[in-house]
C-alpha positions in Angstrom: -81.2 49.5 -15.3 -78.1 51.1 -14.7 -77.9 51.0 -11.4 -78.7 47.0 -11.7 -75.5 46.9 -13.8 -73.1 48.6 -12.0 -74.0 45.8 -9.2 -73.9 43.0 -11.0 -70.7 44.1 -12.7 -69.2 44.4 -9.2 -70.1 41.4 -7.7 -68.9 39.5 -10.9 -65.3 40.7 -10.1 -65.5 40.6 -6.7 -66.5 37.2 -6.8 -63.7 36.4 -9.1 -61.1 37.9 -7.3 -61.7 35.6 -4.5 -65.3 36.2 -3.0 -65.5 32.5 -4.7 -64.0 30.5 -2.1 -67.0 31.6 0.3 -69.4 29.3 -1.3 -66.7 26.8 -1.9 -65.6 26.9 1.7 -69.6 26.1 2.7 -69.4 23.3 -0.2 -66.5 21.8 1.5 -68.0 21.4 4.6 -71.3 20.0 3.3 -69.5 17.6 0.8 -66.0 16.9 2.3 -63.1 15.2 -0.1 -62.7 11.6 -0.2 -60.3 9.7 1.6 -57.6 8.0 -1.0 -55.2 5.1 -1.0 -51.6 6.5 -0.5 -48.3 4.4 -2.1 -45.3 4.1 0.5 -43.3 3.7 -3.0 -40.8 7.0 -3.8 -41.0 7.6 -7.5 -38.8 7.9 -10.3 -37.8 11.3 -11.6 -37.1 13.1 -15.1 -36.5 16.8 -14.4 -37.0 18.3 -17.7 -35.7 22.0 -18.3 -36.7 24.5 -21.3 -33.8 26.5 -22.4 -33.8 28.3 -25.3 -30.5 30.4 -25.9 -29.7 30.9 -22.2 -25.9 31.0 -21.7 -26.0 34.0 -19.0 -27.9 31.8 -16.9 -27.4 28.1 -17.9 -24.6 27.0 -15.7 -26.7 28.7 -12.4 -29.4 26.3 -13.6 -28.1 23.5 -13.7 -25.7 23.9 -10.3 -29.3 24.7 -8.8 -30.5 21.6 -10.5 -27.8 19.4 -9.6 -28.1 20.2 -6.1 -31.5 18.8 -5.3 -32.3 16.6 -3.1 -33.2 13.2 -4.8 -31.9 9.6 -4.7 -29.4 9.7 -7.4 -30.7 6.7 -9.0 -34.3 7.6 -8.9 -33.7 10.7 -10.8 -32.6 11.6 -14.6 -32.0 14.9 -16.0 -33.2 16.3 -19.6 -32.5 19.5 -20.9 -34.2 20.9 -24.0 -32.2 23.3 -25.8 -34.1 22.9 -29.7 -33.1 25.8 -31.8 -30.4 27.3 -29.5 -27.9 29.7 -31.4 -25.8 30.8 -28.5 -23.8 28.6 -26.1 -26.1 27.5 -24.2 -25.7 23.4 -25.5 -21.6 23.4 -25.5 -22.1 24.6 -21.7 -24.1 22.0 -20.6 -22.5 19.4 -22.3 -19.9 19.7 -19.6 -21.6 17.9 -17.1 -22.6 14.4 -17.8 -25.1 14.1 -15.5 -27.6 16.0 -18.1 -29.3 14.8 -20.9 -29.7 17.1 -23.8 -31.8 17.3 -26.6 -31.1 20.1 -29.3 -33.3 20.1 -32.6 -31.9 22.2 -35.0 -35.0 24.2 -35.9 -37.0 26.1 -33.0 -40.5 25.1 -33.5 -42.2 26.1 -30.2 -41.7 24.9 -26.6 -44.5 22.7 -27.1 -43.1 20.5 -29.8 -39.9 20.6 -27.6 -41.6 19.0 -25.0 -43.6 16.8 -27.3 -40.1 15.4 -28.6 -38.4 15.1 -25.4 -41.6 12.9 -23.4 -41.2 10.2 -26.0 -37.5 9.9 -24.1 -39.4 9.9 -20.5 -39.3 6.6 -19.1 -39.8 7.4 -15.5 -42.9 7.2 -13.4 -43.0 10.9 -12.8 -41.9 14.4 -14.8 -41.4 17.4 -13.5 -40.8 20.9 -15.8 -39.0 24.2 -14.9 -37.7 26.8 -16.8 -34.2 27.7 -16.9 -34.7 30.9 -15.2 -36.0 29.4 -12.4 -34.1 28.1 -9.3 -35.5 25.8 -7.0 -35.3 24.9 -3.5 -33.1 22.1 -2.2 -36.1 19.9 -1.0 -38.2 20.9 -3.4 -38.6 17.5 -5.9 -39.0 15.4 -2.5 -41.7 17.3 -1.6 -43.5 17.2 -4.9 -42.7 13.6 -4.6 -44.6 13.1 -1.6 -47.6 14.6 -3.3 -47.5 11.9 -5.7 -48.0 9.1 -2.9 -51.7 10.0 -3.0 -53.1 8.4 -5.7 -55.9 10.9 -6.8 -52.9 13.2 -7.7 -52.1 13.3 -11.4 -49.8 16.3 -10.7 -48.5 18.9 -8.9 -47.7 22.7 -8.9 -45.1 24.4 -7.2 -44.9 27.6 -5.7 -43.5 30.6 -7.8 -42.0 33.2 -6.1 -40.5 36.3 -7.6 -37.3 37.7 -5.8 -37.5 41.4 -4.6 -34.8 43.7 -5.9 -34.0 46.8 -3.6 -33.8 49.3 -7.0 -36.9 47.9 -8.6 -39.5 49.6 -10.5 -43.2 49.5 -9.4 -44.0 46.6 -11.8 -41.1 44.3 -9.8 -42.3 44.9 -6.4 -46.1 44.4 -7.9 -45.8 41.2 -9.4 -44.1 39.8 -6.2 -47.5 40.8 -4.2 -49.3 39.4 -7.0 -47.7 36.0 -6.5 -48.2 36.0 -2.9 -52.3 36.4 -3.6 -52.3 34.0 -6.2 -50.4 31.3 -4.1 -53.2 32.1 -1.8 -55.6 31.3 -4.0 -54.0 28.2 -5.6 -53.8 26.7 -2.0 -57.1 27.0 -1.2 -58.3 25.5 -4.7 -56.3 22.6 -4.3 -57.7 22.0 -0.3 -61.2 22.5 -1.7 -60.7 20.0 -4.7 -57.3 21.3 -7.5 -55.2 23.9 -8.5 -56.6 25.3 -11.6 -53.5 24.9 -13.4 -50.3 24.8 -13.1 -47.1 27.5 -14.0 -44.7 26.5 -16.2 -41.6 27.5 -13.6 -42.5 24.0 -11.3 -44.8 21.5 -11.9 -45.1 17.7 -12.3 -47.3 15.2 -13.7 -47.8 11.3 -14.2 -45.8 10.4 -17.2 -48.4 8.1 -18.2 -51.2 11.2 -18.1 -49.0 13.0 -20.8 -50.9 13.8 -24.3 -49.3 15.6 -27.4 -49.7 19.4 -27.0 -50.6 21.2 -30.6 -47.7 23.3 -31.9 -49.5 26.5 -31.6 -50.7 26.5 -27.6 -49.1 29.4 -25.6 -49.9 28.2 -22.5 -48.6 24.4 -22.5 -48.6 24.3 -19.0 -52.0 25.1 -18.3 -53.4 22.7 -20.9 -51.3 19.7 -20.0 -52.5 20.2 -16.7 -55.9 20.8 -17.2 -56.2 18.0 -19.1 -55.3 16.0 -16.5 -57.9 17.4 -14.3 -60.4 16.3 -17.3 -59.3 12.8 -16.6 -60.8 12.8 -13.1 -57.5 13.6 -11.1 -56.6 16.6 -9.4 -53.4 18.9 -9.6 -52.1 19.7 -5.8 -50.8 22.7 -4.6 -47.2 22.0 -3.2 -46.4 25.5 -1.5 -42.9 23.8 -0.2 -42.0 23.1 -3.6 -40.8 27.0 -4.5 -39.2 28.1 -7.6 -38.0 31.1 -7.5 -37.2 33.9 -10.7 -36.1 37.2 -11.2 -38.7 39.7 -12.3 -39.2 41.2 -15.9 -35.9 43.8 -16.4 -38.4 46.4 -17.5 -42.2 47.1 -17.5 -41.7 46.4 -21.4 -40.1 43.0 -21.2 -43.3 42.0 -18.7 -45.4 43.8 -21.0 -44.4 40.8 -23.6 -44.8 37.9 -21.2 -48.4 39.7 -20.0 -49.7 39.7 -23.8 -48.2 36.2 -23.9 -50.1 34.7 -21.5 -53.3 36.9 -22.4 -53.4 35.5 -25.7 -53.1 31.8 -24.6 -55.7 32.9 -21.7 -58.3 33.3 -24.8 -56.7 30.6 -26.8 -57.2 28.0 -24.0 -60.9 28.9 -23.6 -61.4 27.0 -26.6 -58.8 24.0 -26.6 -60.6 22.8 -23.0 -64.1 23.3 -23.8 -65.1 20.4 -21.7 -64.6 22.5 -18.4 -67.7 24.3 -19.3 -69.8 20.9 -19.0 -70.6 21.1 -15.2 -72.0 17.8 -14.9 -69.1 16.0 -15.7 -66.6 17.9 -13.2 -68.6 20.2 -10.8 -66.0 21.3 -8.4 -63.4 21.4 -10.8 -65.8 23.6 -13.6 -66.4 25.8 -10.4 -63.0 26.8 -9.9 -62.1 27.0 -13.3 -65.0 29.3 -14.4 -64.4 31.6 -10.5 -60.8 31.7 -10.7 -59.9 31.7 -14.8 -62.5 32.4 -17.2 -64.2 35.2 -15.3 -60.5 36.5 -14.1 -59.3 36.4 -17.6 -62.0 36.4 -20.1 -64.8 38.6 -18.4 -63.5 41.0 -15.6 -60.9 42.7 -17.6 -63.9 44.4 -19.8 -66.1 44.5 -16.8 -64.1 46.8 -15.2 -64.5 49.8 -17.4 -68.1 49.1 -17.7 -68.7 49.4 -14.0 -67.1 52.8 -13.9 -69.4 53.8 -17.1 -72.7 52.6 -15.7 -72.0 53.9 -12.0 -71.5 57.5 -13.9 -74.7 56.9 -15.6 -76.3 56.0 -12.5 -75.0 59.4 -11.0 -76.4 61.4 -13.5 -80.0 60.1 -12.6 -80.0 59.7 -8.5 -77.4 60.8 -5.8 -77.5 57.8 -3.9 -74.5 57.6 -1.2 -73.8 54.0 -2.2 -73.3 54.8 -5.8 -71.5 57.8 -5.1 -69.0 55.9 -2.2 -68.3 53.5 -5.5 -67.5 55.8 -8.0 -65.2 57.9 -6.0 -63.4 54.9 -5.0 -63.2 53.9 -8.2 -61.7 56.9 -9.2 -59.3 57.3 -7.0 -58.2 53.6 -7.6 -57.3 54.9 -11.0 -55.4 57.7 -10.0 -53.4 55.5 -7.6 -52.6 53.2 -10.7 -51.6 56.3 -12.8 -49.5 57.6 -9.6 -47.5 54.1 -10.1 -47.1 54.5 -13.6 -45.0 57.2 -13.3 -43.4 56.0 -10.6 -42.6 53.1 -12.8 -40.7 55.3 -15.2 -38.8 57.1 -12.3 -37.8 53.4 -11.1 -39.3 53.7 -7.7 -42.0 51.8 -6.2 -44.9 52.3 -3.4 -47.2 49.5 -2.4 -50.1 51.6 -2.8 -49.7 52.8 -6.0 -47.8 49.9 -7.6 -50.6 47.4 -6.7 -53.4 49.5 -8.2 -51.1 50.1 -11.3 -49.9 46.6 -11.8 -53.5 45.2 -11.4 -54.9 48.2 -14.5 -51.8 46.8 -16.3 -52.4 43.1 -16.6 -56.1 43.8 -17.3 -55.0 46.2 -20.0 -52.9 43.4 -21.5 -55.8 41.2 -21.7 -57.3 43.5 -24.6 -54.0 43.2 -26.8 -54.3 39.4 -25.8 -58.1 39.1 -27.3 -56.7 41.5 -30.7 -53.5 38.9 -30.9 -55.8 35.9 -30.8 -58.6 37.3 -33.1 -55.9 38.7 -35.8 -52.8 36.9 -35.4 -51.8 33.6 -36.6 -50.5 31.5 -33.2 -47.4 29.7 -33.9 -46.1 28.8 -30.3 -42.9 30.7 -30.8 -42.9 34.1 -28.6 -40.1 36.5 -27.9 -39.2 35.7 -24.2 -39.4 38.6 -21.6 -35.7 39.5 -20.5 -34.7 39.1 -16.4 -32.7 40.7 -14.5 -30.2 37.9 -13.6 -28.8 39.2 -10.4 -29.8 41.3 -7.2 -29.8 44.7 -7.5 
């Protein structure tokens, strides 16, 4: 029994972390995607930036936004600063090309975006965070994706700026997002990207639905609700949102625990995603890339080590010996990576296992927070470095 469980748990993790692309690739060969009608009309766009107390970086964001290449008569800029108590609003007000929404009370990003969407009259709305910077052609590339009438939303590519003197977490975060971007591109080719990241994503305005106040992963929920309407989220690797890494491991932990809590929350908000007969390809991707990765695998990893150890007390098969040694080495490398981070040092051999373990451990804290802490949609943002070291 222990041997069978070890193999089963291991296969599930391998499947979720990338193995699922093999059946999906075969599926594409058997059932190619249908051809959709393309539009030749360039959509009108509202560019929305959520900015809470961002005085240190807001002018850099404004400069980046206004330099984006797109017909001036087809784009509006709206900065949402609800609850800000620093100089964010006065700084934005210096730029007449930008509209400002400033609700005096802070009641979470979801509610701020709900209010902002009432002002949007354009075909498409693009969301971006205040601490991310786009390449000049980003909106043009996103608009091109919307020529496909089957596309309800577009997810941009997130990149983390590499720092010369960053710790293990900064090195591994960048490597992780390169791996994640590759999987998102495959998902998009197969059917749809499974969720968009708030750093840069766009939707057809008419598809937006009110987001509950307590939602933590508003970007994920908004984009997946569009998929449930029968449309897809296209991945646009040419539209790049670059951001600085978290200032330190403690700040990154804030972000990871919020995401983890939101992951458990989204499972209940998006229960329809499990109805395989309604959305077979979408459900396959959601369960493979998200549900197993977020909800199941973090708890399988220690079980694999435990059941593997039980097997070794009963037999000395070479496969289980090799598997146990490989796991032990991986966790030792992760511990070395954690030690290097305390010294503000890095090396991929150690930082990748460390970051992997760090992400999965935070899923435990996310579950505890989801079960025992009432969610308000308001969180302490992670402090990021704002310049190259």
